[in-house]
MDAnalysis code that builds the backbone (N, CA, C; Angstrom):
import MDAnalysis as mda
import numpy as np

u = mda.Universe.empty(597, n_residues=199, atom_resindex=np.repeat(np.arange(199), 3), trajectory=True)
u.add_TopologyAttr("name", ["N", "CA", "C"] * 199)
u.add_TopologyAttr("resid", np.arange(1, 200))
u.add_TopologyAttr("resname", ["UNK", "UNK", "UNK", "UNK", "UNK", "UNK", "UNK", "UNK", "UNK", "UNK", "UNK", "UNK", "UNK", "UNK", "UNK", "UNK", "UNK", "UNK", "UNK", "UNK", "UNK", "UNK", "UNK", "UNK", "UNK", "UNK", "UNK", "UNK", "UNK", "UNK", "UNK", "UNK", "UNK", "UNK", "UNK", "UNK", "UNK", "UNK", "UNK", "UNK", "UNK", "UNK", "UNK", "UNK", "UNK", "UNK", "UNK", "UNK", "UNK", "UNK", "UNK", "UNK", "UNK", "UNK", "UNK", "UNK", "UNK", "UNK", "UNK", "UNK", "UNK", "UNK", "UNK", "UNK", "UNK", "UNK", "UNK", "UNK", "UNK", "UNK", "UNK", "UNK", "UNK", "UNK", "UNK", "UNK", "UNK", "UNK", "UNK", "UNK", "UNK", "UNK", "UNK", "UNK", "UNK", "UNK", "UNK", "UNK", "UNK", "UNK", "UNK", "UNK", "UNK", "UNK", "UNK", "UNK", "UNK", "UNK", "UNK", "UNK", "UNK", "UNK", "UNK", "UNK", "UNK", "UNK", "UNK", "UNK", "UNK", "UNK", "UNK", "UNK", "UNK", "UNK", "UNK", "UNK", "UNK", "UNK", "UNK", "UNK", "UNK", "UNK", "UNK", "UNK", "UNK", "UNK", "UNK", "UNK", "UNK", "UNK", "UNK", "UNK", "UNK", "UNK", "UNK", "UNK", "UNK", "UNK", "UNK", "UNK", "UNK", "UNK", "UNK", "UNK", "UNK", "UNK", "UNK", "UNK", "UNK", "UNK", "UNK", "UNK", "UNK", "UNK", "UNK", "UNK", "UNK", "UNK", "UNK", "UNK", "UNK", "UNK", "UNK", "UNK", "UNK", "UNK", "UNK", "UNK", "UNK", "UNK", "UNK", "UNK", "UNK", "UNK", "UNK", "UNK", "UNK", "UNK", "UNK", "UNK", "UNK", "UNK", "UNK", "UNK", "UNK", "UNK", "UNK", "UNK", "UNK", "UNK", "UNK", "UNK", "UNK", "UNK", "UNK", "UNK", "UNK", "UNK", "UNK"])
u.atoms.positions = np.array([
    [13.351, -75.246, 16.894],
    [14.164, -74.882, 16.321],
    [13.339, -73.224, 15.462],
    [12.440, -73.107, 15.508],
    [11.654, -71.775, 16.234],
    [11.897, -71.027, 16.807],
    [11.880, -71.978, 17.961],
    [11.516, -71.132, 18.868],
    [12.305, -70.133, 19.636],
    [14.114, -70.254, 18.914],
    [15.041, -69.788, 19.440],
    [15.038, -68.864, 17.889],
    [15.187, -67.242, 17.955],
    [16.011, -67.025, 16.680],
    [16.862, -67.331, 16.079],
    [18.314, -67.012, 16.622],
    [19.701, -68.005, 16.178],
    [19.085, -68.686, 15.707],
    [18.550, -69.590, 16.194],
    [19.098, -71.339, 15.230],
    [17.915, -71.322, 14.367],
    [16.830, -70.914, 14.695],
    [16.138, -70.646, 12.641],
    [16.730, -69.480, 11.744],
    [17.189, -69.089, 11.591],
    [18.612, -68.276, 10.892],
    [18.807, -68.836, 11.224],
    [19.688, -69.872, 11.419],
    [21.347, -70.948, 11.443],
    [20.103, -72.031, 10.227],
    [19.327, -72.610, 10.137],
    [18.627, -73.736, 9.094],
    [17.598, -73.798, 8.933],
    [17.677, -73.767, 8.246],
    [16.708, -73.462, 6.528],
    [14.750, -74.474, 7.381],
    [13.615, -73.712, 6.802],
    [12.383, -73.883, 7.614],
    [12.472, -75.086, 7.722],
    [11.258, -76.173, 7.962],
    [11.209, -77.848, 7.554],
    [9.617, -78.001, 7.744],
    [8.983, -78.621, 7.228],
    [8.022, -78.834, 6.798],
    [8.092, -79.789, 7.473],
    [6.491, -80.836, 7.703],
    [6.002, -81.634, 8.417],
    [5.378, -82.207, 6.924],
    [6.372, -84.006, 7.374],
    [5.342, -84.556, 6.859],
    [4.148, -86.027, 7.075],
    [3.486, -86.014, 7.568],
    [2.392, -87.171, 8.122],
    [2.441, -88.227, 8.033],
    [2.819, -89.152, 8.332],
    [1.920, -91.177, 8.270],
    [1.314, -91.403, 8.613],
    [0.904, -92.336, 8.071],
    [-0.481, -92.170, 9.482],
    [-0.332, -93.678, 8.720],
    [-0.029, -94.912, 9.373],
    [-0.240, -95.804, 9.562],
    [-0.861, -97.394, 10.331],
    [-1.696, -98.597, 9.787],
    [-1.912, -98.972, 11.361],
    [-1.428, -100.866, 11.624],
    [-1.455, -101.460, 12.426],
    [-1.237, -102.233, 12.394],
    [-2.654, -103.283, 12.732],
    [-2.785, -105.108, 11.931],
    [-4.059, -105.417, 12.262],
    [-3.868, -106.410, 13.064],
    [-5.486, -107.493, 12.352],
    [-5.118, -108.576, 13.228],
    [-5.698, -109.554, 12.228],
    [-5.426, -110.303, 11.241],
    [-6.191, -110.734, 10.617],
    [-5.384, -112.903, 10.700],
    [-6.566, -113.699, 11.257],
    [-6.893, -114.440, 10.295],
    [-5.895, -115.443, 9.361],
    [-5.820, -114.052, 8.308],
    [-5.891, -114.624, 7.654],
    [-5.092, -113.513, 6.013],
    [-3.888, -113.588, 6.819],
    [-3.058, -112.490, 6.642],
    [-1.836, -113.220, 5.761],
    [-1.500, -112.509, 4.476],
    [-1.077, -112.546, 3.620],
    [0.222, -113.025, 3.568],
    [1.082, -114.210, 3.483],
    [2.373, -114.587, 3.343],
    [3.376, -113.722, 3.234],
    [2.944, -112.412, 2.528],
    [4.079, -112.081, 0.706],
    [4.125, -110.476, 1.471],
    [4.616, -109.357, 1.955],
    [4.494, -107.734, 1.536],
    [3.931, -107.073, -0.099],
    [2.532, -106.814, 0.339],
    [2.292, -106.008, -1.133],
    [2.261, -105.162, -0.475],
    [1.572, -104.355, -2.491],
    [1.422, -102.340, -2.139],
    [0.904, -102.282, -3.571],
    [0.497, -101.070, -3.953],
    [0.207, -100.114, -4.050],
    [0.680, -99.464, -4.980],
    [0.782, -99.487, -7.040],
    [1.732, -98.451, -7.052],
    [1.388, -97.239, -6.256],
    [2.722, -96.086, -7.353],
    [2.748, -94.922, -5.910],
    [1.535, -93.936, -6.697],
    [1.479, -93.683, -4.798],
    [-0.728, -92.602, -5.465],
    [-0.258, -92.437, -3.651],
    [-1.123, -91.342, -3.658],
    [-1.006, -90.545, -1.792],
    [0.238, -89.047, -1.493],
    [0.857, -89.345, -3.613],
    [1.795, -88.391, -2.912],
    [3.445, -89.344, -2.053],
    [2.848, -90.318, -1.668],
    [4.024, -91.219, -1.768],
    [3.840, -92.302, -1.968],
    [4.420, -93.759, -1.291],
    [5.030, -94.341, -1.756],
    [3.639, -96.075, -1.592],
    [3.034, -95.807, -2.222],
    [1.828, -97.086, -2.645],
    [0.483, -97.128, -0.576],
    [0.207, -97.312, -0.835],
    [-0.222, -98.349, 0.564],
    [0.500, -99.700, 0.164],
    [0.694, -100.801, 1.272],
    [1.821, -101.939, 1.282],
    [0.870, -102.478, 3.018],
    [1.175, -103.626, 2.614],
    [0.653, -104.317, 4.503],
    [2.112, -105.299, 3.754],
    [2.644, -105.377, 5.466],
    [3.559, -105.994, 5.070],
    [3.518, -106.964, 6.316],
    [4.117, -108.697, 6.450],
    [3.195, -109.140, 7.402],
    [4.180, -108.770, 8.776],
    [3.526, -109.166, 10.005],
    [4.264, -109.356, 11.310],
    [4.906, -110.656, 11.605],
    [5.209, -111.170, 12.737],
    [4.858, -112.082, 13.814],
    [3.460, -112.628, 13.516],
    [3.108, -113.715, 14.063],
    [1.599, -114.452, 14.427],
    [0.709, -113.519, 13.420],
    [-0.109, -113.059, 13.494],
    [-1.241, -112.234, 12.379],
    [-1.867, -111.764, 12.464],
    [-0.299, -110.387, 12.769],
    [-0.490, -109.616, 12.611],
    [-0.014, -108.227, 11.595],
    [-0.105, -107.539, 11.048],
    [0.151, -107.845, 9.302],
    [0.316, -105.449, 9.620],
    [1.061, -105.423, 9.527],
    [0.906, -103.256, 8.799],
    [0.250, -103.318, 8.355],
    [-0.207, -102.354, 7.755],
    [-0.683, -101.162, 6.839],
    [-0.746, -99.741, 6.470],
    [-0.033, -99.845, 5.978],
    [1.034, -97.879, 5.572],
    [0.748, -98.073, 4.038],
    [0.845, -96.531, 4.018],
    [0.604, -95.088, 4.699],
    [0.693, -94.785, 4.167],
    [0.393, -92.967, 4.693],
    [-0.473, -91.714, 3.985],
    [1.124, -90.876, 4.470],
    [0.779, -89.711, 3.569],
    [1.376, -89.060, 3.696],
    [1.343, -87.132, 3.474],
    [1.221, -86.701, 3.936],
    [0.753, -85.315, 3.953],
    [1.897, -84.299, 4.054],
    [2.015, -83.453, 3.553],
    [2.631, -82.400, 3.986],
    [1.857, -81.075, 4.474],
    [2.633, -80.418, 5.284],
    [2.220, -78.865, 6.019],
    [3.897, -78.020, 6.202],
    [2.826, -77.026, 6.335],
    [4.190, -75.567, 6.369],
    [4.201, -74.846, 7.530],
    [3.009, -75.699, 8.559],
    [2.675, -75.119, 10.068],
    [2.913, -76.093, 11.665],
    [4.178, -76.301, 11.916],
    [4.391, -76.160, 12.531],
    [3.095, -77.015, 13.726],
    [3.701, -78.444, 13.607],
    [2.370, -79.144, 14.163],
    [0.663, -79.129, 13.943],
    [0.491, -78.625, 12.747],
    [-0.586, -78.657, 12.369],
    [-1.587, -80.212, 11.582],
    [-0.183, -81.040, 11.462],
    [-1.333, -82.560, 11.097],
    [-1.340, -83.509, 12.497],
    [-0.751, -82.777, 13.391],
    [-1.445, -83.507, 14.265],
    [-1.649, -84.951, 14.199],
    [-2.866, -85.498, 14.972],
    [-2.612, -87.554, 15.450],
    [-3.511, -87.764, 13.297],
    [-2.627, -89.443, 14.013],
    [-3.795, -88.860, 12.834],
    [-5.268, -88.974, 13.341],
    [-6.238, -88.860, 11.264],
    [-7.427, -88.251, 10.687],
    [-8.187, -89.848, 10.036],
    [-9.486, -89.524, 10.810],
    [-10.028, -90.557, 9.917],
    [-9.881, -90.360, 8.100],
    [-10.415, -89.830, 7.861],
    [-10.108, -89.585, 6.575],
    [-8.755, -90.281, 6.081],
    [-7.876, -89.833, 6.527],
    [-6.257, -91.540, 6.758],
    [-6.635, -92.763, 6.883],
    [-7.441, -92.285, 8.232],
    [-7.479, -93.660, 8.508],
    [-8.091, -95.033, 7.395],
    [-9.291, -93.787, 6.885],
    [-10.385, -94.878, 6.315],
    [-9.648, -95.134, 4.855],
    [-8.881, -94.202, 4.710],
    [-8.262, -94.015, 3.018],
    [-7.511, -95.944, 3.190],
    [-6.482, -95.344, 4.294],
    [-5.654, -97.027, 4.076],
    [-6.359, -98.272, 4.054],
    [-7.531, -98.080, 4.791],
    [-9.040, -99.559, 5.090],
    [-9.561, -100.121, 3.560],
    [-9.474, -98.917, 3.294],
    [-9.827, -99.386, 2.359],
    [-9.935, -99.146, 1.142],
    [-8.340, -98.312, 1.021],
    [-7.510, -99.515, 0.216],
    [-7.197, -100.668, -0.066],
    [-6.986, -100.896, 1.604],
    [-6.826, -102.192, 1.550],
    [-7.506, -102.884, 0.803],
    [-8.539, -103.151, 1.342],
    [-9.989, -103.989, 1.257],
    [-9.872, -104.110, -0.296],
    [-9.971, -102.959, -0.950],
    [-10.806, -102.948, -2.150],
    [-9.192, -103.671, -3.282],
    [-7.828, -102.973, -2.565],
    [-6.963, -103.487, -3.818],
    [-5.938, -104.446, -3.205],
    [-5.786, -104.990, -2.726],
    [-5.204, -105.594, -1.836],
    [-5.239, -106.486, -1.184],
    [-6.336, -107.011, -0.583],
    [-7.193, -108.544, 0.156],
    [-8.596, -107.646, 1.127],
    [-8.958, -108.740, 0.649],
    [-11.359, -108.310, 0.578],
    [-11.205, -109.178, 2.094],
    [-10.451, -110.039, 3.135],
    [-10.462, -110.772, 4.207],
    [-10.200, -109.664, 5.326],
    [-9.770, -108.558, 4.788],
    [-9.510, -107.483, 6.079],
    [-10.333, -106.762, 6.394],
    [-11.717, -106.886, 5.444],
    [-12.684, -106.350, 6.037],
    [-12.423, -107.495, 7.280],
    [-12.655, -108.064, 7.762],
    [-12.856, -109.516, 9.458],
    [-11.387, -108.650, 10.160],
    [-10.660, -108.011, 9.919],
    [-9.342, -107.801, 10.067],
    [-9.559, -107.400, 11.572],
    [-9.092, -107.736, 12.255],
    [-9.616, -106.580, 13.869],
    [-7.469, -105.458, 14.134],
    [-7.717, -104.462, 14.029],
    [-7.709, -102.264, 14.567],
    [-6.588, -102.747, 15.926],
    [-5.433, -103.062, 15.751],
    [-4.673, -103.307, 16.947],
    [-4.001, -102.305, 17.799],
    [-3.991, -101.437, 16.474],
    [-3.144, -100.331, 16.459],
    [-2.744, -99.012, 14.792],
    [-3.147, -97.505, 16.379],
    [-3.098, -96.975, 15.037],
    [-1.987, -95.542, 14.924],
    [-0.936, -95.641, 14.199],
    [0.560, -94.854, 14.359],
    [-0.012, -93.477, 13.406],
    [0.885, -92.365, 14.192],
    [0.783, -90.852, 12.507],
    [2.565, -90.881, 13.570],
    [2.683, -90.030, 12.478],
    [4.217, -89.522, 13.096],
    [4.552, -88.604, 11.248],
    [5.255, -87.590, 11.803],
    [6.211, -86.929, 11.045],
    [7.443, -87.207, 10.772],
    [7.918, -86.646, 9.347],
    [8.797, -87.103, 8.699],
    [9.024, -85.062, 7.924],
    [10.470, -84.863, 8.882],
    [11.208, -83.574, 9.034],
    [11.181, -83.262, 6.834],
    [11.115, -82.890, 6.668],
    [11.387, -82.017, 5.146],
    [11.864, -80.345, 5.421],
    [13.127, -80.183, 4.247],
    [13.244, -79.705, 4.880],
    [13.035, -78.502, 3.129],
    [13.063, -77.182, 3.580],
    [12.837, -76.212, 2.447],
    [13.103, -76.325, 1.176],
    [14.490, -76.925, 0.870],
    [14.625, -77.119, -0.875],
    [14.990, -78.878, -0.680],
    [13.525, -79.450, 0.110],
    [14.185, -80.624, -0.057],
    [15.040, -81.279, 0.411],
    [16.519, -80.746, 0.706],
    [18.114, -81.926, 1.287],
    [17.862, -82.174, 2.873],
    [18.489, -82.887, 3.445],
    [18.659, -83.153, 4.240],
    [19.749, -81.701, 4.901],
    [19.717, -82.020, 5.877],
    [20.281, -80.474, 7.098],
    [21.128, -81.372, 7.335],
    [22.406, -81.019, 7.807],
    [23.222, -82.984, 8.992],
    [24.607, -82.273, 8.539],
    [25.300, -81.173, 10.120],
    [26.387, -81.073, 10.312],
    [26.192, -79.855, 11.463],
    [26.768, -79.339, 11.477],
    [27.129, -77.758, 12.740],
    [25.864, -76.690, 11.545],
    [26.164, -75.996, 12.175],
    [25.677, -74.605, 11.418],
    [26.558, -73.484, 11.340],
    [25.643, -72.475, 11.389],
    [25.939, -71.180, 11.551],
    [26.409, -70.571, 13.240],
    [25.379, -70.776, 13.554],
    [25.177, -70.826, 15.461],
    [25.651, -71.434, 15.840],
    [27.334, -71.174, 17.190],
    [27.178, -72.213, 17.520],
    [27.509, -72.788, 18.302],
    [27.929, -74.921, 18.674],
    [27.062, -75.075, 19.047],
    [25.936, -76.118, 18.888],
    [25.552, -75.372, 17.513],
    [24.813, -75.901, 16.609],
    [24.735, -77.031, 15.885],
    [24.430, -78.196, 15.929],
    [24.229, -79.474, 15.524],
    [23.479, -79.078, 14.898],
    [22.802, -80.798, 13.465],
    [21.610, -81.201, 13.286],
    [21.921, -81.810, 12.591],
    [20.991, -82.678, 12.336],
    [20.797, -84.259, 11.540],
    [19.215, -84.217, 10.917],
    [18.845, -83.858, 10.265],
    [17.442, -84.260, 10.231],
    [16.681, -83.221, 8.941],
    [16.079, -83.349, 8.486],
    [15.324, -83.163, 6.742],
    [15.480, -84.254, 6.557],
    [15.459, -85.342, 6.721],
    [15.530, -86.403, 5.601],
    [14.097, -87.464, 5.319],
    [13.132, -86.348, 5.456],
    [12.052, -87.170, 4.797],
    [11.358, -88.470, 5.345],
    [11.121, -88.948, 3.975],
    [10.867, -90.291, 4.235],
    [12.003, -91.295, 4.262],
    [13.451, -90.786, 4.094],
    [14.628, -92.059, 4.271],
    [15.590, -91.778, 5.347],
    [15.113, -91.003, 6.253],
    [16.289, -91.065, 7.112],
    [16.211, -92.472, 7.712],
    [16.120, -93.169, 7.820],
    [16.288, -95.165, 8.446],
    [17.073, -94.794, 7.050],
    [17.394, -94.953, 5.836],
    [18.453, -95.504, 5.175],
    [19.740, -94.727, 5.480],
    [19.270, -93.749, 5.315],
    [20.770, -92.388, 5.552],
    [21.342, -92.198, 6.521],
    [21.002, -92.661, 6.948],
    [21.237, -92.417, 9.111],
    [22.704, -93.481, 9.661],
    [23.263, -93.930, 9.061],
    [24.787, -94.152, 8.696],
    [25.954, -93.290, 8.477],
    [25.152, -92.500, 7.029],
    [25.717, -92.060, 6.469],
    [25.902, -90.274, 7.209],
    [24.557, -90.122, 8.272],
    [24.120, -89.094, 8.586],
    [25.707, -88.732, 9.754],
    [25.052, -90.241, 10.389],
    [25.780, -90.272, 11.799],
    [27.517, -90.349, 11.637],
    [27.606, -90.622, 10.214],
    [29.747, -90.493, 10.373],
    [29.521, -89.041, 9.664],
    [28.567, -87.887, 9.444],
    [29.069, -86.936, 9.289],
    [29.259, -85.776, 10.193],
    [27.905, -86.333, 11.468],
    [27.942, -85.197, 12.558],
    [29.055, -85.417, 12.673],
    [29.516, -87.279, 13.701],
    [30.424, -87.271, 14.315],
    [32.144, -86.373, 14.021],
    [32.334, -86.616, 12.751],
    [33.069, -85.792, 12.027],
    [33.524, -84.844, 12.064],
    [32.737, -84.039, 11.545],
    [31.872, -82.402, 12.196],
    [31.960, -82.478, 13.350],
    [31.830, -82.606, 14.250],
    [31.631, -82.514, 15.693],
    [33.579, -82.530, 16.378],
    [34.121, -83.834, 16.109],
    [35.127, -84.337, 15.846],
    [36.265, -82.734, 15.097],
    [35.588, -82.311, 14.369],
    [36.472, -81.362, 13.346],
    [36.303, -79.949, 14.440],
    [35.470, -80.292, 15.251],
    [34.387, -79.317, 15.588],
    [34.219, -77.791, 13.694],
    [34.279, -78.051, 13.017],
    [33.502, -77.664, 12.136],
    [32.932, -77.505, 10.768],
    [32.877, -77.621, 10.234],
    [31.886, -77.918, 9.202],
    [32.657, -78.754, 7.645],
    [32.378, -80.042, 7.368],
    [33.174, -80.710, 6.494],
    [33.216, -79.847, 4.568],
    [33.986, -79.832, 4.129],
    [34.131, -78.970, 2.836],
    [32.870, -79.798, 1.668],
    [33.077, -80.915, 1.956],
    [32.588, -82.220, 1.201],
    [31.678, -82.402, 1.417],
    [30.849, -81.793, 2.381],
    [29.520, -82.932, 3.040],
    [28.267, -81.658, 2.095],
    [27.297, -82.970, 1.665],
    [26.396, -82.663, 0.310],
    [25.146, -81.804, 1.933],
    [24.754, -82.062, 2.426],
    [23.980, -81.864, 3.079],
    [24.195, -81.379, 4.877],
    [25.063, -79.786, 4.099],
    [25.795, -78.533, 5.078],
    [24.473, -78.098, 5.562],
    [24.472, -77.505, 6.560],
    [23.033, -76.273, 6.579],
    [23.748, -74.882, 6.302],
    [25.126, -74.715, 6.125],
    [25.457, -73.769, 6.308],
    [25.903, -73.204, 4.731],
    [25.360, -71.334, 4.764],
    [24.714, -71.063, 3.443],
    [23.611, -71.599, 2.513],
    [22.852, -71.989, 3.530],
    [22.144, -72.854, 2.375],
    [20.637, -71.864, 2.583],
    [19.882, -71.386, 1.396],
    [19.155, -70.233, 1.864],
    [17.954, -70.199, 1.707],
    [16.930, -69.742, 1.880],
    [15.283, -70.316, 1.064],
    [15.232, -70.614, -0.049],
    [15.226, -71.610, -0.188],
    [14.577, -71.510, -1.631],
    [14.730, -69.865, -3.030],
    [15.427, -69.480, -4.262],
    [14.837, -68.508, -4.610],
    [13.227, -68.827, -4.981],
    [13.114, -67.501, -5.353],
    [11.738, -67.714, -5.616],
    [11.907, -68.114, -7.407],
    [10.750, -69.026, -7.601],
    [10.304, -69.596, -9.026],
    [9.821, -68.765, -10.871],
    [10.748, -69.380, -11.745],
    [10.670, -68.847, -12.751],
    [8.721, -68.974, -13.346],
    [8.669, -67.591, -14.164],
    [7.673, -68.582, -14.213],
    [7.450, -69.931, -14.803],
    [8.655, -70.560, -16.155],
    [8.591, -71.408, -16.142],
    [8.998, -72.927, -15.072],
    [9.232, -72.641, -14.339],
    [9.273, -73.305, -12.967],
    [8.035, -73.827, -12.665],
    [7.004, -72.582, -12.205],
    [5.585, -73.129, -11.649],
    [5.279, -73.438, -12.498],
    [5.309, -73.632, -13.945],
    [4.230, -73.996, -14.836],
    [4.404, -75.216, -14.269],
    [5.498, -75.887, -14.746],
    [6.179, -77.710, -14.541],
    [5.528, -77.523, -13.406],
    [5.624, -77.446, -11.770],
    [5.158, -78.245, -10.621],
    [3.820, -77.709, -11.146],
    [2.998, -76.925, -10.891],
    [1.476, -76.752, -11.619],
    [1.093, -78.181, -12.321],
    [1.970, -78.563, -13.434],
    [1.569, -79.559, -14.787],
    [2.128, -80.879, -13.589],
    [3.331, -81.389, -12.941],
    [3.236, -82.051, -12.126],
    [2.678, -82.835, -11.207],
    [2.108, -81.446, -9.859],
    [1.042, -81.658, -9.313],
    [-0.739, -82.020, -10.212],
    [-0.721, -81.573, -10.879],
    [-1.690, -81.903, -11.730],
    [-2.212, -83.415, -11.921],
    [-0.910, -83.798, -12.911],
    [-0.683, -85.307, -12.964],
    [-1.450, -86.059, -11.708],
    [-0.898, -85.300, -10.327],
    [-0.728, -86.309, -9.465],
    [-1.778, -86.113, -8.484],
    [-2.838, -85.023, -8.798],
    [-4.119, -84.847, -8.921],
    [-5.461, -85.557, -9.681],
    [-4.641, -85.900, -10.545],
    [-5.143, -86.603, -11.903],
    [-4.960, -88.674, -11.436],
    [-4.546, -88.709, -10.992],
    [-3.995, -89.391, -10.536],
    [-4.693, -90.137, -9.860],
    [-4.750, -90.061, -8.349],
    [-5.605, -89.719, -7.697],
    [-7.339, -89.999, -8.179],
    [-7.586, -89.030, -8.294],
    [-8.951, -88.921, -9.045],
    [-9.114, -90.873, -10.231],
    [-8.445, -91.097, -10.737],
    [-8.287, -92.202, -11.426],
    [-7.545, -94.049, -11.044],
    [-7.990, -93.334, -9.400],
    [-7.624, -94.462, -8.648],
    [-8.957, -94.844, -8.607],
    [-8.449, -96.580, -8.017],
    [-10.514, -97.194, -7.940],
    [-10.971, -95.772, -6.339],
    [-12.226, -95.576, -7.194],
    [-13.193, -94.733, -5.491],
    [-12.803, -93.840, -6.017],
    [-11.585, -93.250, -7.125],
    [-11.357, -91.405, -7.656],
    [-12.293, -89.694, -6.375],
    [-10.965, -90.133, -5.439],
    [-11.750, -89.474, -4.473],
    [-10.390, -88.634, -4.118],
    [-10.405, -87.211, -3.678],
    [-9.429, -86.762, -3.274],
    [-9.325, -86.514, -2.252],
    [-8.920, -86.138, -1.510],
    [-7.953, -86.124, -0.200],
    [-8.930, -85.317, 0.443],
])
């Protein structure tokens, strides 16, 4: 969108929330899903058994304000996943083989809400900004997009309409203080994790 000025003006900017995960092969894979509490500003590290002796290990969450800045899986992210899985979920994973490493970006709008439907730019319809909930919202997003394309205009009841959404307003001093308090709490929680390191 940023490469087409008219489109960039019609849609709030998007941030990239990169997730990194691995697929492992382990003879001793656990038979059920296991996960840590929420951390890494995301949903906790989790192991999900797959067919055979494969297990999915995920995932990290890094939000970047520069498109493409997140790139491929970083060594630190892979290290974090492996170390956490071995130390906190299943020590037998020390002997697991790494089958694959994945990374992908989750689209996050500047105001944190999905962007779905026709835009102020004629002919441009978007379905993005769902962040980590895209798979859950897909049926609803599909219905909105189909209705608005069929109608040829925005639907009055669309809670995610990109029309009329501007850059988030500047935060007040109290709001900034609250954001910093919550961010500090998140960083402190990371320091209190086993290993106590910051990314």
